[in-house]
C-alpha positions as CSV (number, residue, x, y, z in Angstrom):
1,M,0.2,-7.9,24.3
2,G,-2.0,-5.4,23.1
3,I,-1.4,-6.3,19.8
4,F,-3.2,-9.9,20.1
5,K,-6.4,-7.8,21.5
6,R,-6.5,-5.9,18.1
7,L,-5.8,-9.1,16.5
8,D,-8.5,-10.8,18.0
9,W,-11.3,-10.3,15.3
10,F,-8.7,-12.4,13.1
11,F,-7.4,-15.0,15.2
12,K,-11.2,-16.5,16.2
13,E,-11.7,-16.3,12.5
14,Q,-8.7,-18.6,11.7
15,K,-9.4,-20.7,15.2
16,K,-9.2,-23.8,14.1
17,R,-5.9,-23.5,11.9
18,Y,-4.4,-22.4,15.1
19,V,-5.5,-24.7,17.2
20,I,-3.8,-27.3,14.7
21,G,-0.8,-25.5,15.1
22,V,-0.9,-24.7,19.0
23,L,-1.5,-28.5,19.4
24,A,1.6,-29.2,17.3
25,L,3.7,-27.1,19.3
26,F,2.2,-28.8,22.4
27,V,3.6,-32.3,21.2
28,T,6.8,-31.0,20.2
29,A,7.5,-29.1,23.6
30,I,6.6,-32.9,25.6
31,M,9.0,-34.5,22.9
32,T,11.8,-31.9,24.1
33,I,11.5,-33.1,27.3
34,V,12.5,-37.2,26.7
35,P,15.7,-36.8,24.6
36,P,17.5,-35.1,28.1
37,K,15.6,-38.1,29.6
38,V,17.4,-40.5,27.9
39,I,20.4,-39.4,27.8
40,G,20.7,-39.1,31.9
41,S,19.3,-42.8,32.1
42,I,22.1,-43.8,29.8
43,V,24.8,-42.1,31.7
44,D,23.2,-43.6,35.3
45,A,23.6,-47.2,33.9
46,I,27.1,-46.5,32.5
47,S,28.4,-44.8,35.7
48,Q,26.3,-48.1,37.5
49,R,28.3,-50.5,35.2
50,N,25.1,-51.6,34.5
51,L,24.4,-50.6,30.8
52,K,22.6,-53.9,29.0
53,P,22.3,-53.7,25.4
54,N,18.7,-54.2,25.5
55,F,17.9,-51.2,28.0
56,L,20.5,-49.0,25.3
57,C,18.4,-50.4,22.3
58,L,15.2,-49.3,24.1
59,M,16.8,-45.8,25.5
60,L,17.9,-45.1,21.2
61,L,14.2,-45.7,19.4
62,I,12.6,-43.7,22.3
63,F,14.9,-41.6,21.4
64,L,14.8,-42.0,17.7
65,F,10.6,-41.6,18.1
66,S,11.0,-38.7,19.9
67,S,13.0,-37.1,16.9
68,V,10.8,-38.2,14.7
69,M,8.1,-36.7,16.0
70,R,9.6,-33.5,16.5
71,Y,10.4,-33.3,13.0
72,L,6.9,-34.1,11.9
73,M,5.1,-31.6,14.1
74,R,7.1,-29.1,13.6
75,Y,6.0,-29.3,10.1
76,V,2.2,-29.2,11.2
77,W,3.2,-25.9,13.3
78,R,4.6,-24.1,10.5
79,K,1.9,-24.7,8.2
80,Y,-0.9,-24.0,10.5
81,I,0.6,-20.7,12.4
82,F,3.2,-19.3,9.4
83,G,0.7,-20.2,6.5
84,T,-1.8,-18.3,8.6
85,S,-0.7,-15.4,9.3
86,F,0.2,-15.1,5.2
87,I,-3.8,-14.8,5.1
88,L,-3.7,-12.1,7.3
89,E,-1.2,-10.4,5.4
90,R,-3.6,-10.8,2.3
91,Q,-6.6,-9.2,4.1
92,I,-4.5,-6.6,5.2
93,R,-3.1,-5.4,1.6
94,S,-6.4,-6.2,0.6
95,R,-7.7,-3.7,2.9
96,L,-5.2,-1.1,2.2
97,F,-5.4,-1.6,-1.7
98,Q,-9.4,-1.0,-1.1
99,H,-9.0,1.8,1.0
100,F,-6.5,3.6,-1.2
101,M,-8.8,3.2,-4.2
102,K,-11.8,5.0,-2.5
103,M,-10.4,7.6,-0.9
104,D,-10.8,10.8,-2.3
105,Q,-8.4,13.7,-3.4
106,T,-7.7,15.6,0.1
107,F,-6.5,12.0,1.3
108,Y,-3.6,11.8,-1.3
109,A,-3.1,15.6,-0.9
110,N,-2.0,14.4,3.0
111,H,0.2,11.6,2.2
112,R,2.7,10.8,-0.3
113,V,3.0,8.1,-2.5
114,G,6.2,6.6,-0.9
115,D,4.4,6.4,2.8
116,L,1.4,4.9,1.2
117,M,4.2,2.2,0.0
118,A,5.7,1.9,3.3
119,H,2.4,1.2,5.1
120,A,1.2,-1.3,2.5
121,T,4.9,-3.1,2.3
122,N,7.0,-2.7,6.1
123,D,4.0,-2.0,8.2
124,V,1.8,-5.1,6.8
125,D,5.0,-7.3,6.9
126,A,5.7,-6.3,11.1
127,V,1.4,-7.3,11.6
128,R,1.9,-10.7,10.3
129,E,5.0,-11.5,12.0
130,V,3.2,-10.6,15.1
131,A,0.3,-13.6,13.9
132,G,3.4,-15.8,12.8
133,S,6.0,-15.7,14.5
134,G,4.4,-13.7,17.9
135,I,1.8,-16.4,18.2
136,L,4.8,-18.8,17.7
137,T,7.2,-17.8,19.9
138,L,4.2,-16.8,22.8
139,A,2.9,-20.5,22.8
140,D,6.2,-22.0,21.9
141,S,8.0,-20.4,24.7
142,L,5.0,-21.0,27.6
143,M,4.7,-24.9,26.2
144,T,8.5,-25.4,26.7
145,G,9.4,-23.9,29.0
146,C,6.3,-24.9,31.6
147,S,7.4,-28.3,30.5
148,T,11.1,-28.5,30.6
149,L,10.3,-26.9,34.3
150,I,8.3,-30.0,35.1
151,A,10.3,-32.4,34.0
152,M,13.0,-30.6,35.9
153,C,11.1,-31.1,39.1
154,I,9.7,-34.8,38.7
155,F,12.6,-36.7,37.1
156,V,15.6,-34.1,39.1
157,D,14.6,-32.2,42.1
158,W,12.1,-29.1,42.9
159,R,14.7,-27.7,45.3
160,L,17.5,-27.5,42.5
161,T,15.0,-26.4,39.9
162,I,13.7,-23.3,42.5
163,L,17.4,-22.4,42.4
164,A,18.3,-22.2,39.1
165,I,15.2,-20.0,37.8
166,I,15.9,-17.4,40.5
167,P,17.4,-15.5,38.3
168,L,15.1,-15.5,35.4
169,P,12.2,-13.1,36.8
170,F,15.1,-10.5,36.5
171,L,14.1,-11.2,32.3
172,A,10.3,-10.0,32.5
173,L,11.7,-6.6,33.6
174,E,14.7,-6.5,30.9
175,A,11.6,-7.4,28.6
176,T,9.7,-4.6,29.6
177,Y,12.3,-1.7,30.0
178,L,13.8,-2.4,26.9
179,G,10.5,-2.9,24.7
180,K,8.9,0.5,25.8
181,K,12.9,1.2,24.1
182,I,12.1,-0.6,20.7
183,H,8.9,0.6,20.2
184,D,9.7,4.5,20.5
185,A,13.1,3.5,18.3
186,F,11.1,1.6,15.8
187,S,8.2,4.1,14.9
188,D,10.8,6.4,13.9
189,A,12.8,4.5,11.9
190,Q,9.5,3.2,10.3
191,A,9.1,6.7,9.5
192,A,12.8,7.5,8.0
193,F,12.2,4.5,5.6
194,S,8.3,5.8,4.7
195,D,10.7,9.5,3.9
196,L,13.3,7.1,1.7
197,N,10.4,5.3,0.0
198,N,9.1,8.7,-1.0
199,K,12.4,10.3,-2.0
200,T,13.4,7.1,-4.4
201,Q,9.9,7.4,-5.8
202,E,10.2,11.0,-6.7
203,S,13.1,10.7,-7.8
204,I,12.8,7.6,-9.9
205,T,9.5,9.5,-12.0
206,G,11.5,13.0,-12.2
207,V,14.4,11.3,-13.5
208,K,14.2,12.8,-16.7
209,V,13.4,16.4,-15.3
210,I,16.7,15.9,-12.6
211,K,18.4,15.1,-15.8
212,T,17.5,17.9,-17.9
213,L,18.5,20.4,-15.5
214,G,21.6,18.7,-14.2
215,Q,20.4,18.3,-10.8
216,E,21.7,14.7,-10.5
217,K,24.4,15.5,-8.0
218,Q,22.4,17.4,-5.6
219,D,19.8,14.7,-6.0
220,I,22.2,12.1,-5.1
221,E,23.2,13.8,-2.6
222,D,19.9,14.7,-1.0
223,F,19.4,10.8,-1.3
224,E,22.3,10.1,0.4
225,R,21.1,12.3,3.2
226,H,17.4,10.4,3.2
227,V,19.7,7.1,3.5
228,D,21.9,8.3,6.3
229,K,19.0,8.9,8.5
230,T,17.1,6.0,7.7
231,I,20.4,4.2,8.5
232,A,20.9,6.3,12.0
233,A,17.1,5.3,13.2
234,D,18.4,1.6,12.2
235,K,21.0,1.8,14.0
236,K,19.4,3.0,17.1
237,S,16.7,0.3,17.4
238,I,19.3,-2.6,16.1
239,V,21.3,-1.4,19.1
240,I,18.5,-1.8,21.7
241,D,17.7,-5.1,19.9
242,S,20.4,-5.9,20.5
243,L,20.8,-5.4,24.6
244,F,18.5,-8.4,24.9
245,D,20.2,-11.2,24.0
246,P,23.5,-10.1,26.1
247,A,21.3,-9.3,29.0
248,T,19.1,-12.9,28.7
249,T,23.2,-14.9,28.3
250,I,24.4,-13.3,32.0
251,I,20.9,-14.2,33.6
252,L,21.0,-17.6,32.1
253,G,24.5,-17.4,33.4
254,F,23.7,-17.2,36.7
255,S,21.4,-20.3,36.8
256,Y,24.0,-22.4,34.9
257,I,26.7,-21.0,38.0
258,M,23.9,-21.8,41.0
259,T,22.9,-25.5,39.3
260,I,26.5,-26.6,39.0
261,V,27.4,-25.4,42.6
262,Y,24.2,-26.8,44.5
263,G,24.0,-29.6,41.9
264,G,27.4,-31.0,42.1
265,S,27.3,-31.1,45.7
266,S,24.0,-33.1,45.7
267,V,25.5,-35.5,43.7
268,L,28.0,-35.9,46.1
269,N,25.5,-36.0,49.3
270,G,23.8,-38.8,47.1
271,T,20.5,-37.1,46.7
272,I,20.5,-36.7,42.8
273,S,22.5,-39.3,40.6
274,I,25.2,-38.2,38.1
275,G,22.8,-39.1,35.4
276,Q,20.5,-36.1,37.0
277,L,22.3,-33.8,37.3
278,V,23.2,-34.4,33.5
279,S,19.3,-34.4,32.8
280,F,19.1,-30.8,34.5
281,V,21.9,-29.4,32.9
282,S,20.5,-30.5,29.6
283,Y,16.3,-29.3,30.7
284,L,18.4,-26.2,31.5
285,S,19.7,-25.3,28.5
286,E,16.3,-26.1,26.7
287,L,15.1,-23.0,29.0
288,I,17.4,-20.8,26.8
289,W,15.1,-20.8,24.1
290,P,12.0,-20.0,26.0
291,M,13.9,-17.1,27.6
292,F,15.1,-15.8,24.6
293,A,12.0,-16.2,23.0
294,I,10.7,-13.3,25.7
295,G,13.1,-10.7,24.6
296,R,12.4,-11.5,20.7
297,L,8.3,-11.7,21.5
298,F,8.6,-7.9,23.0
299,N,10.8,-7.1,20.1
300,I,8.0,-8.7,17.8
301,L,5.0,-7.2,19.7
302,E,6.3,-3.7,19.9
303,R,7.2,-3.6,16.2
304,G,3.7,-5.2,15.4
305,T,2.1,-3.0,17.8
306,A,3.5,0.7,15.8
307,S,3.0,-0.9,12.6
308,Y,-0.6,-1.7,13.3
309,D,-1.2,1.5,14.9
310,R,-0.1,3.3,11.8
311,I,-2.2,0.8,9.5
312,M,-5.3,1.4,11.4
313,L,-4.8,5.2,11.5
314,L,-4.6,5.2,7.9
315,L,-7.6,2.8,7.3
316,G,-9.7,5.3,9.9
317,E,-9.6,8.1,7.5
318,K,-13.0,8.9,5.9
319,N,-13.2,10.6,2.5
320,H,-15.4,13.7,2.1
321,W,-18.2,12.5,-0.3
322,V,-21.5,13.0,0.3
323,Q,-23.2,9.9,1.0
324,P,-25.1,8.6,-1.7
325,K,-29.1,8.9,-2.3
326,L,-29.7,6.6,-5.1
327,E,-29.3,2.7,-5.7
328,E,-26.7,1.4,-7.2
329,H,-26.6,1.0,-10.9
330,S,-29.2,4.3,-10.8
331,D,-28.7,5.9,-15.4
332,V,-26.7,8.5,-15.2
333,E,-27.9,10.6,-18.5
334,G,-29.5,13.3,-19.5
335,E,-28.5,17.2,-19.2
336,L,-26.1,18.6,-17.3
337,A,-26.2,22.0,-15.4
338,F,-23.3,23.2,-13.3
339,D,-24.7,26.2,-10.6
340,I,-21.6,27.1,-8.0
341,K,-22.0,30.0,-5.9
342,E,-18.8,29.6,-3.9
343,F,-16.0,27.3,-3.6
344,K,-12.7,26.7,-2.1
345,Y,-10.2,24.2,-1.5
346,P,-10.1,22.6,1.7
347,D,-6.4,23.2,2.1
348,Q,-6.8,26.8,1.2
349,K,-9.6,28.0,3.5
350,D,-7.6,31.1,4.8
351,R,-6.9,32.2,0.8
352,G,-9.4,34.0,-1.9
353,V,-12.5,31.9,-3.6
354,N,-11.5,29.5,-6.0
355,L,-14.6,29.3,-8.4
356,Q,-17.6,31.9,-8.1
357,N,-20.7,32.4,-9.5
358,V,-19.9,29.6,-12.4
359,K,-23.3,28.5,-13.8
360,F,-23.5,26.9,-17.5
361,E,-25.8,23.9,-19.0
362,V,-24.7,21.6,-21.4
363,K,-27.7,19.6,-23.5
364,P,-26.6,15.7,-24.9
365,G,-25.1,15.9,-27.9
366,K,-23.9,19.5,-27.3
367,V,-20.1,20.3,-26.8
368,L,-18.9,23.6,-24.4
369,G,-15.7,25.2,-24.7
370,I,-13.9,26.1,-21.4
371,V,-10.8,28.7,-21.9
372,G,-9.0,31.5,-19.9
373,R,-5.6,32.5,-18.9
374,T,-3.9,29.8,-16.2
375,G,-5.1,29.3,-12.9
376,A,-8.4,30.9,-13.8
377,G,-10.0,28.0,-12.4
378,K,-10.8,25.8,-15.0
379,S,-9.4,22.6,-13.9
380,T,-11.3,23.6,-10.7
381,I,-14.7,23.1,-12.6
382,L,-13.7,19.7,-14.0
383,R,-12.4,18.7,-10.6
384,L,-15.7,19.2,-9.3
385,L,-17.3,17.6,-12.2
386,M,-15.4,14.8,-11.2
387,R,-16.1,14.5,-7.6
388,E,-12.9,15.0,-6.3
389,F,-14.8,17.2,-3.9
390,D,-18.3,17.4,-2.7
391,S,-18.2,20.4,-0.4
392,Y,-19.4,23.6,-2.0
393,D,-22.3,26.0,-2.0
394,G,-24.3,25.0,-5.0
395,K,-25.5,22.5,-7.3
396,I,-24.2,20.1,-10.2
397,T,-26.8,17.9,-11.4
398,F,-27.3,15.1,-14.5
399,G,-30.0,14.5,-15.8
400,S,-32.8,15.0,-13.1
401,H,-30.5,14.4,-10.1
402,D,-27.8,15.9,-8.2
403,I,-24.1,14.5,-9.0
404,R,-23.6,13.7,-5.4
405,D,-26.8,11.6,-5.0
406,Y,-25.3,8.6,-7.3
407,Q,-23.2,6.3,-6.1
408,M,-19.5,6.6,-7.1
409,Q,-19.1,3.8,-9.1
410,D,-22.3,4.5,-11.3
411,F,-21.4,8.0,-11.8
412,L,-17.7,8.1,-12.6
413,T,-18.3,5.2,-15.3
414,Q,-19.8,7.6,-16.7
415,I,-16.9,9.9,-17.4
416,G,-14.6,9.7,-19.9
417,Y,-11.8,12.0,-18.5
418,V,-8.5,12.6,-21.1
419,P,-6.0,14.8,-18.9
420,Q,-3.3,16.8,-20.6
421,T,-0.3,14.5,-19.2
422,S,-1.9,10.8,-19.7
423,F,-1.1,8.0,-17.1
424,L,-0.5,4.9,-19.3
425,F,0.1,1.5,-18.3
426,S,3.4,-0.8,-18.8
427,T,1.6,-2.9,-21.2
428,S,0.4,-2.9,-25.4
429,I,-1.5,-0.6,-26.9
430,R,-4.7,-2.9,-27.3
431,E,-4.2,-3.7,-23.6
432,N,-4.2,0.3,-22.7
433,I,-7.4,1.1,-25.1
434,R,-9.8,-1.3,-23.8
435,F,-8.2,-0.8,-20.4
436,A,-11.4,0.1,-19.2
437,K,-13.5,-2.5,-21.6
438,P,-11.4,-5.8,-20.6
439,L,-13.3,-8.0,-23.4
440,A,-14.0,-5.7,-26.0
441,D,-13.0,-7.5,-29.8
442,Q,-10.7,-6.2,-32.2
443,K,-13.3,-4.1,-33.8
444,E,-13.9,-2.0,-31.1
445,V,-10.4,-1.5,-30.6
446,E,-9.7,-0.6,-33.8
447,K,-13.3,2.1,-34.2
448,A,-11.8,3.9,-31.0
449,A,-8.3,4.6,-32.3
450,Y,-9.8,5.5,-35.6
451,T,-11.6,8.1,-33.6
452,A,-8.5,9.6,-31.8
453,D,-7.1,9.5,-35.2
454,L,-4.0,7.0,-33.8
455,D,-5.2,4.0,-36.5
456,E,-3.0,5.0,-39.1
457,D,0.3,5.4,-36.5
458,I,-0.6,1.9,-34.8
459,V,-0.8,0.0,-38.2
460,Q,2.7,1.6,-38.9
461,M,4.0,-0.3,-35.8
462,Q,6.0,-3.3,-35.9
463,E,4.0,-5.1,-33.5
464,G,0.9,-3.4,-34.2
465,Y,-1.8,-3.3,-31.0
466,D,0.9,-5.3,-29.6
467,T,3.0,-2.5,-29.3
468,E,4.2,-2.4,-25.6
469,V,4.6,1.4,-24.7
470,G,6.8,0.5,-21.8
471,E,6.5,2.5,-18.5
472,M,4.1,5.4,-18.2
473,G,4.1,4.9,-22.4
474,V,8.3,6.0,-23.0
475,S,8.0,4.4,-26.3
476,L,5.1,6.9,-27.7
477,S,5.5,10.3,-28.4
478,G,3.1,13.0,-26.4
479,G,1.1,13.2,-29.5
480,Q,0.4,9.7,-29.8
481,K,0.5,9.5,-25.7
482,Q,-2.7,12.0,-25.8
483,R,-4.4,10.5,-28.7
484,L,-4.1,6.6,-27.0
485,A,-5.6,8.6,-23.6
486,I,-8.4,9.8,-25.7
487,A,-9.4,5.7,-27.5
488,R,-9.4,4.9,-23.8
489,A,-11.9,7.3,-22.4
490,L,-13.8,6.5,-26.0
491,M,-14.0,2.8,-25.6
492,V,-16.8,3.1,-23.0
493,S,-18.8,5.4,-24.7
494,P,-19.4,7.8,-21.8
495,E,-22.1,10.0,-21.3
496,L,-20.0,12.8,-20.2
497,L,-16.7,13.4,-22.1
498,I,-14.3,15.6,-20.7
499,L,-10.9,17.0,-22.6
500,D,-8.4,18.5,-20.5
501,D,-6.2,20.9,-22.6
502,S,-5.8,17.2,-24.6
503,L,-5.0,18.0,-27.8
504,S,-2.1,20.1,-26.8
505,A,0.6,17.8,-28.3
506,V,-0.9,16.8,-31.8
507,D,-0.8,19.2,-34.7
508,A,-3.7,21.5,-36.0
509,K,-4.7,18.8,-38.6
510,T,-4.7,15.8,-36.2
511,E,-6.8,17.7,-34.0
512,K,-8.9,18.9,-36.6
513,H,-9.7,15.1,-37.6
514,I,-10.2,13.9,-34.1
515,L,-12.7,16.9,-33.5
516,E,-15.0,15.9,-36.5
517,R,-14.9,12.3,-35.9
518,I,-15.8,12.5,-31.5
519,K,-18.3,15.1,-32.4
520,K,-19.8,12.9,-35.3
521,N,-19.6,9.8,-33.0
522,R,-21.0,11.1,-29.6
523,A,-24.5,13.1,-31.7
524,D,-26.7,12.4,-28.4
525,R,-23.6,12.6,-26.0
526,T,-22.1,15.4,-23.4
527,T,-18.5,16.8,-24.4
528,I,-16.7,19.3,-22.1
529,M,-13.4,20.4,-23.6
530,V,-11.4,22.6,-21.8
531,A,-8.6,24.3,-23.8
532,S,-5.4,26.8,-24.2
533,R,-5.2,26.5,-28.3
534,L,-8.3,28.3,-28.7
535,S,-8.7,26.4,-32.1
536,S,-9.4,23.4,-30.2
537,V,-13.1,24.7,-29.1
538,M,-14.2,26.9,-32.2
539,G,-16.5,24.1,-33.1
540,A,-18.0,24.2,-29.4
541,D,-22.2,24.7,-29.2
542,E,-21.1,27.6,-26.8
543,I,-18.1,28.9,-25.1
544,I,-17.2,29.7,-21.3
545,V,-14.2,32.4,-20.7
546,I,-12.6,31.7,-17.0
547,D,-11.2,34.4,-15.3
548,H,-10.4,34.4,-11.6
549,G,-12.7,31.9,-10.9
550,T,-15.7,33.3,-12.3
551,V,-17.3,33.5,-16.0
552,V,-16.3,36.6,-17.7
553,E,-17.6,35.6,-21.3
554,R,-20.1,33.3,-22.6
555,G,-20.8,32.6,-26.4
556,T,-19.9,31.2,-29.7
557,H,-16.8,31.7,-31.3
558,E,-18.1,34.1,-34.1
559,Q,-19.7,35.8,-31.3
560,L,-16.4,36.1,-28.6
561,A,-14.3,36.5,-31.6
562,Q,-16.3,40.4,-32.0
563,N,-16.7,41.3,-28.7
564,G,-13.3,42.9,-27.5
565,G,-12.4,40.8,-24.9
566,W,-10.0,38.3,-23.5
567,Y,-10.7,35.9,-25.9
568,Q,-10.7,38.1,-29.1
569,K,-7.3,39.2,-28.6
570,T,-6.4,35.5,-27.5
571,F,-7.6,34.0,-30.7
572,E,-6.1,37.0,-32.4
573,M,-2.5,36.6,-30.9
574,Q,-2.7,32.6,-31.7
575,R,-3.7,33.1,-35.5
576,L,-0.5,35.0,-35.8
577,E,1.7,33.2,-34.2
578,Q,0.5,30.5,-36.4
579,N,0.4,32.6,-40.0
580,I,4.1,33.4,-38.6
581,G,4.8,29.4,-38.2
582,K,3.6,29.3,-41.6
583,G,5.7,31.6,-43.3
584,D,9.0,30.0,-41.4
585,E,8.1,26.9,-42.8
586,A,7.6,28.2,-46.2
């Protein structure tokens, strides 16, 4: 019953709706005791050969009235109890989604997508069942059970009633024992479902890689292993759950035996009439639902408790962002200064330093290029700039404030980030471009597309800006995806534009057009470019070379191309490859 206490905040919030629902259940329970009494009275009249038409019509009208009232009250309690439970479902889903939106990178490193989806689907459904079926089962079983027992005592015989309910306390022992078992079994089943969910998500997302490498058979076998594991866990919980009903039936069977033996002898002795015995048997059948409901209630509560614990554990996790000092809507503008003495990823404390003594400044209107070999630390710099991690030895300022002092929403909305592999939404090109500015007009959309050198490609498409890009931009080429992502980032005119090797899929001519247009349109704003192809940063005002997490070279393209370091060697090699490529084309 602890889950009801944990959901006390919601029951208080929706008290009025639940009171109406429970009152409707109470009326339904009262109406339930009428038909057996009516049937018993008719049987007595028949056995005494005293059944008159007026009496029969009155009994039938009472029976009809109780049936109509039960129908109407069932509609009311379903609306107010089940309907209210969906309000809880909506609230928890919203809380989870908002929590997902505000959590940092560490949170997503610790939780797989499949697990998070399982929390937001199966677990939420199980908690909703507590607020719906759980409340219904508890209230209905108590009201129906108590009203029926009272009717049995008043309308029939209290001694027969006590005798009939002697086996019923064993139901409580059964429910307590099996309830603990099913709690553990359901937790295991939910965990197995999370693994299956995650496996499905990974396989669908990576289906192209799986097919390219010819691993369809192996992946299907792995998927089937996850399915078998999930089915085994579900079977275990179902086996335990299925023990409730047979045990309840056996216990109720003893009640019927005692009723028939003692009730029959009471009829022969004249203690009760045959009609009263018929009514008593009918009342006893009405007790079947409350008794079965006990097992069902424990099942619902144990499932709900396990799911609610998982959800609350998730919601209890905190992000690692520093508490902001500035008020909301603070301006984010000015010179960017990056000065990190040391940084290590939180989950790699036992490894070496990821960044050390990295320092640079970028004034508004200037372009900074960042280059270096794979794994040198370029992406780590960008992740710190975008506040994926706030724990480091050093300081990053934008304008006159530490970036950690800004409200997260204020800061991130002033950054336009374009990764090498861009995520596109399954909607039109227009909606993808103006995603961060939904009310932008067509002229603004076309301007962003022109700057990203995507306008001519769009015009040639049959649907133009209304062309659907498909899931993850499947209908576009790699270069078109990158340019669409650049256009989307440019729509909000960010104070800081970060291009993370986001021109790798376009040719040299297109790259040149994009860089020229970006530089022209961002004459008063800051731009940072990370590139593996050095031609992308040749026009930067300053270029820094990162190696093993520190700056090993810095200067303009002309300076770095003559100092004999990594930059010069890489530039000459890439230029040679380009010349060879041109020769092959010729």
